[in-house]
N, C-alpha and C positions, 0 to 999 in steps of 0.2 A: 891504523890509528888505535891507540889504547883509550881506555876510559879516562885516564889521567890527561891524555892529549885533548880529548873532547872537552873535559872540564876546563882546561886552560884556554882552549879556543872560544868557548862560551864566555868565559870571564873577560877575555880580550875583546870579543865582538860587541858585547853589551856594556862594557866598562863597569863591571860590578866586581866586588871582591871574590877571590877564588872560593872562599868558604860558601858564599851564596850560590855561586854557579855549581858547586858540588851538590848542594841540596836540590837544585833544579834538575840536574842530570840524573841524580838518584831517583827523584820522584817520577821522572819520565820513564826510566828503565823499569822501575818497580810496577808502574801502571801497565806498561806493555807486557811484562812478565805475568802479572795477575790475569790479564785478558787472555793470554795464550793458555794459561793453565785452565781457564774456564772454557777452552776450546772456541773462543771468539776469534774472528779474523781481525787482523790489525792492518790498516792501510795508512801509510804516511805519504801524503802527496809529494811527488818529486823524489821520493826515496825508495819506496817499494811496498810490497804486500807480504805479510807473514801469517802463517797459520800452522797448527799442529795437524798432522795427518797420521792415521793409523798405519802400521806396517804389520803384515801377517807374520806368524811364526814360520820358520823354515828350517831346513836341515843344512847346516854348514859343515865345513871340514877344517879340522885343526891342521894348520900347515906344517907343524913340527912332527906330528905323529900320523897324519893322514886319517885319523879316526873321525867318524861322523859325529857331529855335535848338534843337538837341538837348540836353535836360537829362538828365544821366546818372542812373542808379539810385543811391540812397543809403539810409542808415539814418537814421531820425528818432526822437527821444525823444518818447514819448507819456506823458501822466500822467492820472490820474483822481483826483478828490477822494474822500474816504472815503464809503462808503455808495452808490457808484454802480457 
């Protein structure tokens, strides 16, 4: 499902204009994104849990040249389905 599909589904389910449902979906996604950037955990009942987790730096390998490459540390989004 794409964002456009989600907007259309919200518009249909609540019987509001597409423009209004687009504002609602954008507001929800922006709020979740800001919370994750602040390293907050996000739990949406019946949908899942989301959080950012640190990943250590490591040595990787370029598959084309087989040369060793330093992969820097970064943060990754993790998610869990409900009930796990």
